[in-house]
C-alpha positions, 0 to 999 in steps of 0.5 A: 820721242825719247827725252833727256832721261831716256837718252841718258839711260841709253847712253849709260847702258851703251857705255857698258859694252861699246867703248874701246871695241874695234868696229869690223863692219858697218852696213847702211841700208838707208843712206838718207839717214846719213846727214851730209850724204856720205854713207860710203865714206862713213862705212870706210872711216868707221871700220877698224875704229873704236868709240870712246865714252859716249856723251850726250847733249840734250837729246843728241848722242855724241860718240867720240872716235878714239885716236881721231878728231872725228865724232859720230853724232846720232839723234833718235828723233821720234821713232829711232831705237838702238839695240846692242846685241851679242851672244850673252846680252841684249840692250835696247833704248828708244821706240819700237815699231810694235812691242817690246818682244818684236823690237828685239828681233833684229835685224828687222824691216826697220833696221837701217844701220848695223855696226859690227864690233870685234867682240861679236857685238852688233849695234842695230839702229831701227827707225820706223819713220826714219827721222833720226840721223847719223853724222860725222863731224870734226871738233870745230863742227861739233863745237858749232853744234853744241853751241846751239843747245841751251843750258843743260839740266842736271849739270853745274851750268843749270843754276837758278840764275842761268834759268832766270836769264833764260826766262828774262829773254822771252817774257812774252812767250808762253812758258811751255814754249820756252821749256821746249826750246832746245836753244834755251834749255836742252833735253826737255820734251813734251812729257816732262814739261807737262809734268814739271808745269803741273808740279809747279802749279803753273798753267802751260799757257802762262806768259813768262813775264807774268810768272812771279818769283816763287813760281820761277823758283818752283819751276827750277826746282821741279825741273831738277827733281823730276828729271833726276827721278826719271833718270833713276827710274830709267825713263817713261815707258808707253806701248812703244818705248823700251828702256836701255835694257829692253825693259819698261821704264818705271817713271810712267807710274809717277805721271800726274797729267800726261796721257790722262786727259779727262781723268781726275787730277791726282793732286787736287782730286777736284779738277779733270785733266784737260788736253789742248794743242800748244806749240804743236804739241798735245798739252795736258794740265789741270785747270784747277791746280794750275794757274 
């Protein structure tokens, strides 16, 4: 699943080409991806409209609709992918069903939504497992959605005091569980939580109430540092991920534990990376480094 750095990369790239260009046509091949069951209404409403600057909350993309009180919400979930294509360029962000070359051939059998723009550009939405969604909301509905998200890393609201308050509310929970909870901290996912915990030398199974002050401060610092670096590197790429320009994200070369089960720890050179199941996720850590 694309996490905060990947979704932020997609957002920035789409904002170079999409805003203020009128929509001429919308094709919806899988109506079930339209939450609220109003696929035809969405097609009719978007025609002739223009998107404003696309925003992000956690892993959710928010598309303001110009001269309107409506917003389009989109979530890639596990295998969603946006591709923008016109005569001169192609950008892509999200998961592809096979490999980078195949994914850029659109439309294909996983293309479920197409948005045509007046400048000749087309936004394709592909989704192999069809867990992603589109939804039109008004300002009041948007406010309710946004309120469900926790503090947002890489913003002014992500202060050390706010982070400590989040930890204070769930002392008996395991630290990885808290970091993955989108109602507490928005945007973190499995890859970056494993990396953050390793960098902070904290075992993912530790109870929040047993963390000392130094560990809490270190966690806060590592969240900010790792996410900033990941955004700069345009996210993490595995075999099925494309960054927002159709290229591989470079952060994969910085991964210390994720996807390295059984391999020597790159930090301590002593322990071997262990993989366990925690909160329903494959979880990687070094038993020697992380306490």
